[in-house]
N, CA, C and O atoms as a Tripos MOL2 file, in Angstrom:
@<TRIPOS>MOLECULE
protein
  312   311    78     0     0
PROTEIN
NO_CHARGES

@<TRIPOS>ATOM
      1 N           0.8380   -1.1710    0.0000 N.3       1 MET1
      2 CA          0.0000    0.0000    0.0000 C.3       1 MET1
      3 C           0.8870    1.2400    0.0000 C.2       1 MET1
      4 O           1.8500    1.3130    0.7640 O.2       1 MET1
      5 N           0.5770    2.2010   -0.8360 N.am      2 ALA2
      6 CA          1.3800    3.4100   -0.9700 C.3       2 ALA2
      7 C           1.0680    4.3760    0.1670 C.2       2 ALA2
      8 O          -0.0490    4.4260    0.6840 O.2       2 ALA2
      9 N           2.0750    5.1270    0.5310 N.am      3 LYS3
     10 CA          1.8880    6.1200    1.5890 C.3       3 LYS3
     11 C           1.0850    7.2870    1.0410 C.2       3 LYS3
     12 O           1.2190    7.6770   -0.1190 O.2       3 LYS3
     13 N           0.2670    7.8170    1.8920 N.am      4 LYS4
     14 CA         -0.5100    8.9890    1.5050 C.3       4 LYS4
     15 C           0.3960   10.2110    1.5400 C.2       4 LYS4
     16 O           1.1470   10.4240    2.4920 O.2       4 LYS4
     17 N           0.3100   10.9920    0.4980 N.am      5 GLU5
     18 CA          1.0900   12.2170    0.4680 C.3       5 GLU5
     19 C           0.3590   13.2790    1.2690 C.2       5 GLU5
     20 O          -0.8190   13.5630    1.0530 O.2       5 GLU5
     21 N           1.1040   13.8530    2.1980 N.am      6 THR6
     22 CA          0.5060   14.9100    2.9990 C.3       6 THR6
     23 C           0.7640   16.2400    2.2990 C.2       6 THR6
     24 O           1.8590   16.4690    1.7840 O.2       6 THR6
     25 N          -0.2230   17.1020    2.2780 N.am      7 PRO7
     26 CA         -0.0240   18.3970    1.6280 C.3       7 PRO7
     27 C           1.0390   19.1880    2.3800 C.2       7 PRO7
     28 O           1.0630   19.2070    3.6100 O.2       7 PRO7
     29 N           1.9200   19.8430    1.6160 N.am      8 LYS8
     30 CA          2.9790   20.6310    2.2320 C.3       8 LYS8
     31 C           2.3930   21.9240    2.7740 C.2       8 LYS8
     32 O           1.5780   22.5900    2.1360 O.2       8 LYS8
     33 N           2.8470   22.2540    3.9890 N.am      9 LYS9
     34 CA          2.3850   23.4860    4.6080 C.3       9 LYS9
     35 C           3.1730   24.6460    4.0180 C.2       9 LYS9
     36 O           4.3780   24.5310    3.7940 O.2       9 LYS9
     37 N           2.5030   25.7550    3.7670 N.am     10 PRO10
     38 CA          3.2420   26.9170    3.2620 C.3      10 PRO10
     39 C           4.2170   27.4160    4.3290 C.2      10 PRO10
     40 O           3.9080   27.4000    5.5210 O.2      10 PRO10
     41 N           5.3710   27.8490    3.8960 N.am     11 ALA11
     42 CA          6.3800   28.3460    4.8250 C.3      11 ALA11
     43 C           5.8570   29.6020    5.5190 C.2      11 ALA11
     44 O           5.2260   30.4590    4.9010 O.2      11 ALA11
     45 N           6.1330   29.6850    6.8050 N.am     12 LYS12
     46 CA          5.6910   30.8510    7.5550 C.3      12 LYS12
     47 C           6.5630   32.0330    7.1610 C.2      12 LYS12
     48 O           7.7910   31.9460    7.1450 O.2      12 LYS12
     49 N           5.9110   33.1220    6.8470 N.am     13 THR13
     50 CA          6.6590   34.3260    6.5290 C.3      13 THR13
     51 C           6.7440   35.1660    7.7910 C.2      13 THR13
     52 O           5.7270   35.5520    8.3680 O.2      13 THR13
     53 N           7.9530   35.4380    8.2060 N.am     14 THR14
     54 CA          8.1220   36.2540    9.3950 C.3      14 THR14
     55 C           8.1870   37.7100    8.9750 C.2      14 THR14
     56 O           8.9050   38.0620    8.0380 O.2      14 THR14
     57 N           7.4520   38.5410    9.6540 N.am     15 PRO15
     58 CA          7.4820   39.9580    9.2840 C.3      15 PRO15
     59 C           8.8480   40.5530    9.6020 C.2      15 PRO15
     60 O           9.5070   40.1550   10.5630 O.2      15 PRO15
     61 N           9.2590   41.5080    8.7830 N.am     16 LYS16
     62 CA         10.5450   42.1610    9.0270 C.3      16 LYS16
     63 C          10.4170   43.0480   10.2590 C.2      16 LYS16
     64 O           9.3920   43.7000   10.4560 O.2      16 LYS16
     65 N          11.4580   43.0730   11.0840 N.am     17 PRO17
     66 CA         11.3950   43.9060   12.2870 C.3      17 PRO17
     67 C          11.4310   45.3900   11.9390 C.2      17 PRO17
     68 O          11.9460   45.7840   10.8930 O.2      17 PRO17
     69 N          10.8810   46.1930   12.8210 N.am     18 ARG18
     70 CA         10.9140   47.6390   12.6240 C.3      18 ARG18
     71 C          12.3270   48.1250   12.8750 C.2      18 ARG18
     72 O          12.9690   47.7140   13.8420 O.2      18 ARG18
     73 N          12.8060   48.9850   12.0220 N.am     19 VAL19
     74 CA         14.1380   49.5460   12.1890 C.3      19 VAL19
     75 C          14.0690   51.0520   12.0390 C.2      19 VAL19
     76 O          13.0980   51.6000   11.5180 O.2      19 VAL19
     77 N          15.1100   51.7040   12.5020 N.am     20 HIS20
     78 CA         15.2190   53.1530   12.3550 C.3      20 HIS20
     79 C          15.2670   53.4830   10.8670 C.2      20 HIS20
     80 O          15.8080   52.7050   10.0810 O.2      20 HIS20
     81 N          14.7200   54.6050   10.4760 N.am     21 ARG21
     82 CA         14.6250   54.9220    9.0450 C.3      21 ARG21
     83 C          16.0010   55.0660    8.3970 C.2      21 ARG21
     84 O          16.1320   54.8590    7.1910 O.2      21 ARG21
     85 N          17.0220   55.4160    9.1660 N.am     22 GLU22
     86 CA         18.3690   55.5080    8.6120 C.3      22 GLU22
     87 C          18.9380   54.1230    8.2880 C.2      22 GLU22
     88 O          19.8330   53.9980    7.4530 O.2      22 GLU22
     89 N          18.4220   53.0950    8.9440 N.am     23 LEU23
     90 CA         18.9120   51.7400    8.7290 C.3      23 LEU23
     91 C          17.9360   50.9000    7.9150 C.2      23 LEU23
     92 O          17.9750   49.6710    7.9730 O.2      23 LEU23
     93 N          17.0770   51.5450    7.1710 N.am     24 ASP24
     94 CA         16.0830   50.8410    6.3730 C.3      24 ASP24
     95 C          16.7750   49.9090    5.3650 C.2      24 ASP24
     96 O          17.6800   50.3320    4.6460 O.2      24 ASP24
     97 N          16.3540   48.6650    5.3190 N.am     25 GLY25
     98 CA         16.9370   47.6870    4.4100 C.3      25 GLY25
     99 C          18.1130   46.9270    5.0000 C.2      25 GLY25
    100 O          18.7020   46.0850    4.3220 O.2      25 GLY25
    101 N          18.4650   47.2060    6.2470 N.am     26 PHE26
    102 CA         19.6060   46.5670    6.8960 C.3      26 PHE26
    103 C          19.2720   45.1220    7.2350 C.2      26 PHE26
    104 O          18.2560   44.8440    7.8730 O.2      26 PHE26
    105 N          20.1220   44.2130    6.8100 N.am     27 GLU27
    106 CA         19.9360   42.7860    7.1070 C.3      27 GLU27
    107 C          21.2520   42.1890    7.5650 C.2      27 GLU27
    108 O          22.3160   42.5310    7.0470 O.2      27 GLU27
    109 N          21.1730   41.2920    8.5450 N.am     28 VAL28
    110 CA         22.3440   40.6000    9.0670 C.3      28 VAL28
    111 C          22.0430   39.1150    9.0630 C.2      28 VAL28
    112 O          20.9330   38.6970    9.3900 O.2      28 VAL28
    113 N          23.0400   38.3160    8.6900 N.am     29 SER29
    114 CA         22.8870   36.8640    8.7440 C.3      29 SER29
    115 C          24.2010   36.2570    9.2100 C.2      29 SER29
    116 O          25.2440   36.9120    9.1860 O.2      29 SER29
    117 N          24.1420   35.0210    9.6250 N.am     30 ILE30
    118 CA         25.3220   34.2940   10.0730 C.3      30 ILE30
    119 C          25.5740   33.1700    9.0820 C.2      30 ILE30
    120 O          24.6860   32.3590    8.8210 O.2      30 ILE30
    121 N          26.7840   33.1180    8.5260 N.am     31 ASP31
    122 CA         27.0960   32.0900    7.5360 C.3      31 ASP31
    123 C          27.4720   30.7800    8.2200 C.2      31 ASP31
    124 O          27.4350   30.6790    9.4460 O.2      31 ASP31
    125 N          27.8240   29.8010    7.4390 N.am     32 GLN32
    126 CA         28.0950   28.4590    7.9630 C.3      32 GLN32
    127 C          29.3230   28.4010    8.8610 C.2      32 GLN32
    128 O          29.4900   27.4430    9.6160 O.2      32 GLN32
    129 N          30.1880   29.4170    8.7890 N.am     33 PHE33
    130 CA         31.3820   29.4540    9.6160 C.3      33 PHE33
    131 C          31.1970   30.3020   10.8720 C.2      33 PHE33
    132 O          32.1390   30.4760   11.6460 O.2      33 PHE33
    133 N          30.0080   30.8210   11.0770 N.am     34 GLY34
    134 CA         29.7190   31.6290   12.2530 C.3      34 GLY34
    135 C          30.0820   33.0920   12.0930 C.2      34 GLY34
    136 O          30.0880   33.8390   13.0720 O.2      34 GLY34
    137 N          30.3840   33.5120   10.8760 N.am     35 GLU35
    138 CA         30.7260   34.9120   10.6240 C.3      35 GLU35
    139 C          29.4610   35.7080   10.3160 C.2      35 GLU35
    140 O          28.5420   35.2190    9.6590 O.2      35 GLU35
    141 N          29.4380   36.9320   10.8020 N.am     36 LEU36
    142 CA         28.3040   37.8050   10.5150 C.3      36 LEU36
    143 C          28.4330   38.3630    9.1140 C.2      36 LEU36
    144 O          29.5020   38.8300    8.7220 O.2      36 LEU36
    145 N          27.3590   38.3180    8.3670 N.am     37 ARG37
    146 CA         27.3000   38.8920    7.0190 C.3      37 ARG37
    147 C          26.2430   39.9790    7.0450 C.2      37 ARG37
    148 O          25.1430   39.7800    7.5610 O.2      37 ARG37
    149 N          26.5840   41.1270    6.4870 N.am     38 SER38
    150 CA         25.6830   42.2590    6.4910 C.3      38 SER38
    151 C          25.6380   42.8740    5.1040 C.2      38 SER38
    152 O          26.5850   42.7550    4.3250 O.2      38 SER38
    153 N          24.5310   43.5310    4.8050 N.am     39 ASN39
    154 CA         24.4140   44.1940    3.5140 C.3      39 ASN39
    155 C          24.7280   45.6870    3.6270 C.2      39 ASN39
    156 O          24.5320   46.4370    2.6710 O.2      39 ASN39
    157 N          25.2140   46.1190    4.7910 N.am     40 MET40
    158 CA         25.5120   47.5300    4.9930 C.3      40 MET40
    159 C          26.9570   47.6730    5.4720 C.2      40 MET40
    160 O          27.4690   46.8170    6.1930 O.2      40 MET40
    161 N          27.6000   48.7510    5.0680 N.am     41 ASN41
    162 CA         28.9800   49.0200    5.4350 C.3      41 ASN41
    163 C          29.1000   49.2070    6.9460 C.2      41 ASN41
    164 O          28.2840   49.9010    7.5520 O.2      41 ASN41
    165 N          30.1100   48.5950    7.5530 N.am     42 ILE42
    166 CA         30.2850   48.6630    9.0040 C.3      42 ILE42
    167 C          30.5520   50.0910    9.4830 C.2      42 ILE42
    168 O          30.1730   50.4430   10.6000 O.2      42 ILE42
    169 N          31.1940   50.9140    8.6600 N.am     43 GLU43
    170 CA         31.4380   52.2950    9.0460 C.3      43 GLU43
    171 C          30.1280   53.0720    9.1920 C.2      43 GLU43
    172 O          29.9920   53.9080   10.0850 O.2      43 GLU43
    173 N          29.1740   52.7920    8.3170 N.am     44 LYS44
    174 CA         27.8730   53.4610    8.3990 C.3      44 LYS44
    175 C          27.1230   53.0270    9.6590 C.2      44 LYS44
    176 O          26.4600   53.8420   10.3000 O.2      44 LYS44
    177 N          27.2280   51.7510   10.0110 N.am     45 ILE45
    178 CA         26.5820   51.2470   11.2300 C.3      45 ILE45
    179 C          27.2130   51.8860   12.4560 C.2      45 ILE45
    180 O          26.5000   52.3100   13.3650 O.2      45 ILE45
    181 N          28.5450   51.9610   12.4950 N.am     46 ASN46
    182 CA         29.2390   52.5660   13.6300 C.3      46 ASN46
    183 C          28.9040   54.0410   13.7720 C.2      46 ASN46
    184 O          28.7350   54.5290   14.8900 O.2      46 ASN46
    185 N          28.8060   54.7560   12.6700 N.am     47 GLU47
    186 CA         28.4410   56.1670   12.7140 C.3      47 GLU47
    187 C          27.0380   56.3360   13.2940 C.2      47 GLU47
    188 O          26.8080   57.2290   14.1100 O.2      47 GLU47
    189 N          26.1060   55.4880   12.8790 N.am     48 PHE48
    190 CA         24.7380   55.5350   13.4030 C.3      48 PHE48
    191 C          24.7300   55.2670   14.9090 C.2      48 PHE48
    192 O          24.0560   55.9670   15.6640 O.2      48 PHE48
    193 N          25.4850   54.2450   15.3430 N.am     49 LEU49
    194 CA         25.5170   53.9070   16.7670 C.3      49 LEU49
    195 C          26.1520   55.0270   17.5890 C.2      49 LEU49
    196 O          25.6880   55.3200   18.6910 O.2      49 LEU49
    197 N          27.1960   55.6480   17.0740 N.am     50 ASN50
    198 CA         27.8380   56.7460   17.7950 C.3      50 ASN50
    199 C          26.8870   57.9100   17.9980 C.2      50 ASN50
    200 O          26.9420   58.5790   19.0300 O.2      50 ASN50
    201 N          26.0240   58.1600   17.0410 N.am     51 GLN51
    202 CA         25.0950   59.2770   17.1280 C.3      51 GLN51
    203 C          23.8850   58.9690   18.0060 C.2      51 GLN51
    204 O          23.3480   59.8760   18.6420 O.2      51 GLN51
    205 N          23.4470   57.7190   18.0560 N.am     52 ASN52
    206 CA         22.1570   57.4030   18.6700 C.3      52 ASN52
    207 C          22.1980   56.5540   19.9340 C.2      52 ASN52
    208 O          21.1650   56.3590   20.5730 O.2      52 ASN52
    209 N          23.3720   56.0460   20.3080 N.am     53 VAL53
    210 CA         23.4420   55.1610   21.4720 C.3      53 VAL53
    211 C          24.4810   55.6960   22.4430 C.2      53 VAL53
    212 O          25.5980   56.0290   22.0470 O.2      53 VAL53
    213 N          24.1080   55.7770   23.7260 N.am     54 ASP54
    214 CA         25.0560   56.2180   24.7490 C.3      54 ASP54
    215 C          26.0000   55.0760   25.0940 C.2      54 ASP54
    216 O          25.5830   53.9220   25.1930 O.2      54 ASP54
    217 N          27.2620   55.4030   25.2730 N.am     55 ASP55
    218 CA         28.2660   54.4150   25.6210 C.3      55 ASP55
    219 C          28.3470   54.3140   27.1450 C.2      55 ASP55
    220 O          28.7270   55.2820   27.8020 O.2      55 ASP55
    221 N          28.0030   53.1800   27.7060 N.am     56 LYS56
    222 CA         27.9670   53.0040   29.1560 C.3      56 LYS56
    223 C          29.3580   53.0820   29.7750 C.2      56 LYS56
    224 O          29.5030   53.5480   30.9050 O.2      56 LYS56
    225 N          30.3680   52.6390   29.0600 N.am     57 LYS57
    226 CA         31.7230   52.6780   29.6070 C.3      57 LYS57
    227 C          32.2420   54.1060   29.7000 C.2      57 LYS57
    228 O          32.9880   54.4370   30.6220 O.2      57 LYS57
    229 N          31.8530   54.9500   28.7570 N.am     58 LEU58
    230 CA         32.3100   56.3300   28.7690 C.3      58 LEU58
    231 C          31.4910   57.2120   29.7090 C.2      58 LEU58
    232 O          31.9160   58.3250   30.0180 O.2      58 LEU58
    233 N          30.3440   56.7520   30.1670 N.am     59 ALA59
    234 CA         29.4670   57.5590   31.0130 C.3      59 ALA59
    235 C          30.1320   57.9120   32.3430 C.2      59 ALA59
    236 O          29.7500   58.9010   32.9690 O.2      59 ALA59
    237 N          31.1100   57.1320   32.7860 N.am     60 GLU60
    238 CA         31.7780   57.3950   34.0550 C.3      60 GLU60
    239 C          32.8270   58.5010   33.9430 C.2      60 GLU60
    240 O          33.2900   59.0150   34.9610 O.2      60 GLU60
    241 N          33.2040   58.8690   32.7260 N.am     61 ARG61
    242 CA         34.2170   59.9070   32.5440 C.3      61 ARG61
    243 C          33.6530   61.2730   32.8930 C.2      61 ARG61
    244 O          32.4610   61.5320   32.7260 O.2      61 ARG61
    245 N          34.5270   62.1380   33.3780 N.am     62 ASP62
    246 CA         34.1010   63.4860   33.7520 C.3      62 ASP62
    247 C          33.7460   64.3300   32.5350 C.2      62 ASP62
    248 O          32.8390   65.1600   32.6050 O.2      62 ASP62
    249 N          34.4340   64.1340   31.4390 N.am     63 ASP63
    250 CA         34.2130   64.9490   30.2540 C.3      63 ASP63
    251 C          33.2310   64.3150   29.2590 C.2      63 ASP63
    252 O          33.1670   64.7350   28.1030 O.2      63 ASP63
    253 N          32.4790   63.3260   29.6930 N.am     64 TYR64
    254 CA         31.5590   62.6270   28.7910 C.3      64 TYR64
    255 C          30.4550   63.5470   28.2710 C.2      64 TYR64
    256 O          30.0810   63.4700   27.1010 O.2      64 TYR64
    257 N          29.9350   64.4140   29.1390 N.am     65 ASP65
    258 CA         28.8660   65.3190   28.7060 C.3      65 ASP65
    259 C          29.3560   66.2670   27.6130 C.2      65 ASP65
    260 O          28.6160   66.5820   26.6820 O.2      65 ASP65
    261 N          30.6030   66.7180   27.7300 N.am     66 GLU66
    262 CA         31.1710   67.5970   26.7120 C.3      66 GLU66
    263 C          31.3610   66.8430   25.3960 C.2      66 GLU66
    264 O          31.0970   67.3770   24.3180 O.2      66 GLU66
    265 N          31.8170   65.6100   25.4980 N.am     67 MET67
    266 CA         32.0120   64.8000   24.3000 C.3      67 MET67
    267 C          30.6810   64.5420   23.6060 C.2      67 MET67
    268 O          30.6010   64.5320   22.3780 O.2      67 MET67
    269 N          29.6540   64.3380   24.3910 N.am     68 LYS68
    270 CA         28.3320   64.0380   23.8550 C.3      68 LYS68
    271 C          27.7320   65.2380   23.1240 C.2      68 LYS68
    272 O          27.0180   65.0710   22.1360 O.2      68 LYS68
    273 N          28.0230   66.4480   23.6080 N.am     69 LYS69
    274 CA         27.4810   67.6600   22.9960 C.3      69 LYS69
    275 C          28.0920   67.9310   21.6410 C.2      69 LYS69
    276 O          27.4210   68.4370   20.7410 O.2      69 LYS69
    277 N          29.3720   67.5950   21.4880 N.am     70 GLU70
    278 CA         30.0430   67.8170   20.2160 C.3      70 GLU70
    279 C          29.5010   66.8500   19.1780 C.2      70 GLU70
    280 O          29.4400   65.6420   19.4090 O.2      70 GLU70
    281 N          29.1180   67.3830   18.0540 N.am     71 LYS71
    282 CA         28.6200   66.5240   16.9900 C.3      71 LYS71
    283 C          29.7740   66.1600   16.0950 C.2      71 LYS71
    284 O          30.5950   67.0140   15.7600 O.2      71 LYS71
    285 N          29.8520   64.8930   15.6980 N.am     72 PRO72
    286 CA         30.9480   64.5090   14.8000 C.3      72 PRO72
    287 C          30.8140   65.1860   13.4460 C.2      72 PRO72
    288 O          29.7170   65.3270   12.9070 O.2      72 PRO72
    289 N          31.9500   65.6010   12.9120 N.am     73 LYS73
    290 CA         31.9530   66.2510   11.6100 C.3      73 LYS73
    291 C          31.8820   65.1920   10.5290 C.2      73 LYS73
    292 O          32.5390   64.1540   10.6100 O.2      73 LYS73
    293 N          31.0810   65.4670    9.5230 N.am     74 LYS74
    294 CA         30.9550   64.5200    8.4090 C.3      74 LYS74
    295 C          32.1750   64.6540    7.5170 C.2      74 LYS74
    296 O          32.6770   65.7510    7.2700 O.2      74 LYS74
    297 N          32.6320   63.5210    7.0490 N.am     75 LYS75
    298 CA         33.7820   63.5070    6.1480 C.3      75 LYS75
    299 C          33.3250   63.9010    4.7560 C.2      75 LYS75
    300 O          32.2660   63.4850    4.2870 O.2      75 LYS75
    301 N          34.1480   64.7140    4.1040 N.am     76 LYS76
    302 CA         33.8460   65.0960    2.7300 C.3      76 LYS76
    303 C          34.4200   64.0590    1.7970 C.2      76 LYS76
    304 O          35.5700   63.6480    1.9500 O.2      76 LYS76
    305 N          33.6390   63.6360    0.8440 N.am     77 LYS77
    306 CA         34.1320   62.6830   -0.1520 C.3      77 LYS77
    307 C          34.8590   63.4600   -1.2320 C.2      77 LYS77
    308 O          34.3650   64.4650   -1.7430 O.2      77 LYS77
    309 N          36.0390   62.9750   -1.5680 N.am     78 GLU78
    310 CA         36.8150   63.6530   -2.5890 C.3      78 GLU78
    311 C          36.8860   62.8400   -3.8300 C.2      78 GLU78
    312 O          37.5060   63.2590   -4.8080 O.2      78 GLU78
@<TRIPOS>BOND
     1     1     2 1
     2     2     3 1
     3     3     4 2
     4     3     5 am
     5     5     6 1
     6     6     7 1
     7     7     8 2
     8     7     9 am
     9     9    10 1
    10    10    11 1
    11    11    12 2
    12    11    13 am
    13    13    14 1
    14    14    15 1
    15    15    16 2
    16    15    17 am
    17    17    18 1
    18    18    19 1
    19    19    20 2
    20    19    21 am
    21    21    22 1
    22    22    23 1
    23    23    24 2
    24    23    25 am
    25    25    26 1
    26    26    27 1
    27    27    28 2
    28    27    29 am
    29    29    30 1
    30    30    31 1
    31    31    32 2
    32    31    33 am
    33    33    34 1
    34    34    35 1
    35    35    36 2
    36    35    37 am
    37    37    38 1
    38    38    39 1
    39    39    40 2
    40    39    41 am
    41    41    42 1
    42    42    43 1
    43    43    44 2
    44    43    45 am
    45    45    46 1
    46    46    47 1
    47    47    48 2
    48    47    49 am
    49    49    50 1
    50    50    51 1
    51    51    52 2
    52    51    53 am
    53    53    54 1
    54    54    55 1
    55    55    56 2
    56    55    57 am
    57    57    58 1
    58    58    59 1
    59    59    60 2
    60    59    61 am
    61    61    62 1
    62    62    63 1
    63    63    64 2
    64    63    65 am
    65    65    66 1
    66    66    67 1
    67    67    68 2
    68    67    69 am
    69    69    70 1
    70    70    71 1
    71    71    72 2
    72    71    73 am
    73    73    74 1
    74    74    75 1
    75    75    76 2
    76    75    77 am
    77    77    78 1
    78    78    79 1
    79    79    80 2
    80    79    81 am
    81    81    82 1
    82    82    83 1
    83    83    84 2
    84    83    85 am
    85    85    86 1
    86    86    87 1
    87    87    88 2
    88    87    89 am
    89    89    90 1
    90    90    91 1
    91    91    92 2
    92    91    93 am
    93    93    94 1
    94    94    95 1
    95    95    96 2
    96    95    97 am
    97    97    98 1
    98    98    99 1
    99    99   100 2
   100    99   101 am
   101   101   102 1
   102   102   103 1
   103   103   104 2
   104   103   105 am
   105   105   106 1
   106   106   107 1
   107   107   108 2
   108   107   109 am
   109   109   110 1
   110   110   111 1
   111   111   112 2
   112   111   113 am
   113   113   114 1
   114   114   115 1
   115   115   116 2
   116   115   117 am
   117   117   118 1
   118   118   119 1
   119   119   120 2
   120   119   121 am
   121   121   122 1
   122   122   123 1
   123   123   124 2
   124   123   125 am
   125   125   126 1
   126   126   127 1
   127   127   128 2
   128   127   129 am
   129   129   130 1
   130   130   131 1
   131   131   132 2
   132   131   133 am
   133   133   134 1
   134   134   135 1
   135   135   136 2
   136   135   137 am
   137   137   138 1
   138   138   139 1
   139   139   140 2
   140   139   141 am
   141   141   142 1
   142   142   143 1
   143   143   144 2
   144   143   145 am
   145   145   146 1
   146   146   147 1
   147   147   148 2
   148   147   149 am
   149   149   150 1
   150   150   151 1
   151   151   152 2
   152   151   153 am
   153   153   154 1
   154   154   155 1
   155   155   156 2
   156   155   157 am
   157   157   158 1
   158   158   159 1
   159   159   160 2
   160   159   161 am
   161   161   162 1
   162   162   163 1
   163   163   164 2
   164   163   165 am
   165   165   166 1
   166   166   167 1
   167   167   168 2
   168   167   169 am
   169   169   170 1
   170   170   171 1
   171   171   172 2
   172   171   173 am
   173   173   174 1
   174   174   175 1
   175   175   176 2
   176   175   177 am
   177   177   178 1
   178   178   179 1
   179   179   180 2
   180   179   181 am
   181   181   182 1
   182   182   183 1
   183   183   184 2
   184   183   185 am
   185   185   186 1
   186   186   187 1
   187   187   188 2
   188   187   189 am
   189   189   190 1
   190   190   191 1
   191   191   192 2
   192   191   193 am
   193   193   194 1
   194   194   195 1
   195   195   196 2
   196   195   197 am
   197   197   198 1
   198   198   199 1
   199   199   200 2
   200   199   201 am
   201   201   202 1
   202   202   203 1
   203   203   204 2
   204   203   205 am
   205   205   206 1
   206   206   207 1
   207   207   208 2
   208   207   209 am
   209   209   210 1
   210   210   211 1
   211   211   212 2
   212   211   213 am
   213   213   214 1
   214   214   215 1
   215   215   216 2
   216   215   217 am
   217   217   218 1
   218   218   219 1
   219   219   220 2
   220   219   221 am
   221   221   222 1
   222   222   223 1
   223   223   224 2
   224   223   225 am
   225   225   226 1
   226   226   227 1
   227   227   228 2
   228   227   229 am
   229   229   230 1
   230   230   231 1
   231   231   232 2
   232   231   233 am
   233   233   234 1
   234   234   235 1
   235   235   236 2
   236   235   237 am
   237   237   238 1
   238   238   239 1
   239   239   240 2
   240   239   241 am
   241   241   242 1
   242   242   243 1
   243   243   244 2
   244   243   245 am
   245   245   246 1
   246   246   247 1
   247   247   248 2
   248   247   249 am
   249   249   250 1
   250   250   251 1
   251   251   252 2
   252   251   253 am
   253   253   254 1
   254   254   255 1
   255   255   256 2
   256   255   257 am
   257   257   258 1
   258   258   259 1
   259   259   260 2
   260   259   261 am
   261   261   262 1
   262   262   263 1
   263   263   264 2
   264   263   265 am
   265   265   266 1
   266   266   267 1
   267   267   268 2
   268   267   269 am
   269   269   270 1
   270   270   271 1
   271   271   272 2
   272   271   273 am
   273   273   274 1
   274   274   275 1
   275   275   276 2
   276   275   277 am
   277   277   278 1
   278   278   279 1
   279   279   280 2
   280   279   281 am
   281   281   282 1
   282   282   283 1
   283   283   284 2
   284   283   285 am
   285   285   286 1
   286   286   287 1
   287   287   288 2
   288   287   289 am
   289   289   290 1
   290   290   291 1
   291   291   292 2
   292   291   293 am
   293   293   294 1
   294   294   295 1
   295   295   296 2
   296   295   297 am
   297   297   298 1
   298   298   299 1
   299   299   300 2
   300   299   301 am
   301   301   302 1
   302   302   303 1
   303   303   304 2
   304   303   305 am
   305   305   306 1
   306   306   307 1
   307   307   308 2
   308   307   309 am
   309   309   310 1
   310   310   311 1
   311   311   312 2
@<TRIPOS>SUBSTRUCTURE
     1 MET1         2 RESIDUE 1 A MET
     2 ALA2         6 RESIDUE 1 A ALA
     3 LYS3        10 RESIDUE 1 A LYS
     4 LYS4        14 RESIDUE 1 A LYS
     5 GLU5        18 RESIDUE 1 A GLU
     6 THR6        22 RESIDUE 1 A THR
     7 PRO7        26 RESIDUE 1 A PRO
     8 LYS8        30 RESIDUE 1 A LYS
     9 LYS9        34 RESIDUE 1 A LYS
    10 PRO10       38 RESIDUE 1 A PRO
    11 ALA11       42 RESIDUE 1 A ALA
    12 LYS12       46 RESIDUE 1 A LYS
    13 THR13       50 RESIDUE 1 A THR
    14 THR14       54 RESIDUE 1 A THR
    15 PRO15       58 RESIDUE 1 A PRO
    16 LYS16       62 RESIDUE 1 A LYS
    17 PRO17       66 RESIDUE 1 A PRO
    18 ARG18       70 RESIDUE 1 A ARG
    19 VAL19       74 RESIDUE 1 A VAL
    20 HIS20       78 RESIDUE 1 A HIS
    21 ARG21       82 RESIDUE 1 A ARG
    22 GLU22       86 RESIDUE 1 A GLU
    23 LEU23       90 RESIDUE 1 A LEU
    24 ASP24       94 RESIDUE 1 A ASP
    25 GLY25       98 RESIDUE 1 A GLY
    26 PHE26      102 RESIDUE 1 A PHE
    27 GLU27      106 RESIDUE 1 A GLU
    28 VAL28      110 RESIDUE 1 A VAL
    29 SER29      114 RESIDUE 1 A SER
    30 ILE30      118 RESIDUE 1 A ILE
    31 ASP31      122 RESIDUE 1 A ASP
    32 GLN32      126 RESIDUE 1 A GLN
    33 PHE33      130 RESIDUE 1 A PHE
    34 GLY34      134 RESIDUE 1 A GLY
    35 GLU35      138 RESIDUE 1 A GLU
    36 LEU36      142 RESIDUE 1 A LEU
    37 ARG37      146 RESIDUE 1 A ARG
    38 SER38      150 RESIDUE 1 A SER
    39 ASN39      154 RESIDUE 1 A ASN
    40 MET40      158 RESIDUE 1 A MET
    41 ASN41      162 RESIDUE 1 A ASN
    42 ILE42      166 RESIDUE 1 A ILE
    43 GLU43      170 RESIDUE 1 A GLU
    44 LYS44      174 RESIDUE 1 A LYS
    45 ILE45      178 RESIDUE 1 A ILE
    46 ASN46      182 RESIDUE 1 A ASN
    47 GLU47      186 RESIDUE 1 A GLU
    48 PHE48      190 RESIDUE 1 A PHE
    49 LEU49      194 RESIDUE 1 A LEU
    50 ASN50      198 RESIDUE 1 A ASN
    51 GLN51      202 RESIDUE 1 A GLN
    52 ASN52      206 RESIDUE 1 A ASN
    53 VAL53      210 RESIDUE 1 A VAL
    54 ASP54      214 RESIDUE 1 A ASP
    55 ASP55      218 RESIDUE 1 A ASP
    56 LYS56      222 RESIDUE 1 A LYS
    57 LYS57      226 RESIDUE 1 A LYS
    58 LEU58      230 RESIDUE 1 A LEU
    59 ALA59      234 RESIDUE 1 A ALA
    60 GLU60      238 RESIDUE 1 A GLU
    61 ARG61      242 RESIDUE 1 A ARG
    62 ASP62      246 RESIDUE 1 A ASP
    63 ASP63      250 RESIDUE 1 A ASP
    64 TYR64      254 RESIDUE 1 A TYR
    65 ASP65      258 RESIDUE 1 A ASP
    66 GLU66      262 RESIDUE 1 A GLU
    67 MET67      266 RESIDUE 1 A MET
    68 LYS68      270 RESIDUE 1 A LYS
    69 LYS69      274 RESIDUE 1 A LYS
    70 GLU70      278 RESIDUE 1 A GLU
    71 LYS71      282 RESIDUE 1 A LYS
    72 PRO72      286 RESIDUE 1 A PRO
    73 LYS73      290 RESIDUE 1 A LYS
    74 LYS74      294 RESIDUE 1 A LYS
    75 LYS75      298 RESIDUE 1 A LYS
    76 LYS76      302 RESIDUE 1 A LYS
    77 LYS77      306 RESIDUE 1 A LYS
    78 GLU78      310 RESIDUE 1 A GLU
């Protein structure tokens, strides 16, 4: 007697997480060797984090508030 074929269930589509508008389209994956793969330049990610996330290790410094007030200058492309 032949086995009954069970209908295949459609793959669950997971909704994309909400991200900041500056990071729209950002995706990260881990390859077979455990390395992180990203579709965005690491310098752009670091610049975003420097602007939007407080550094807990630097918060203990006396001059941290002054450093935080200064805005980083954008590099000119030549």
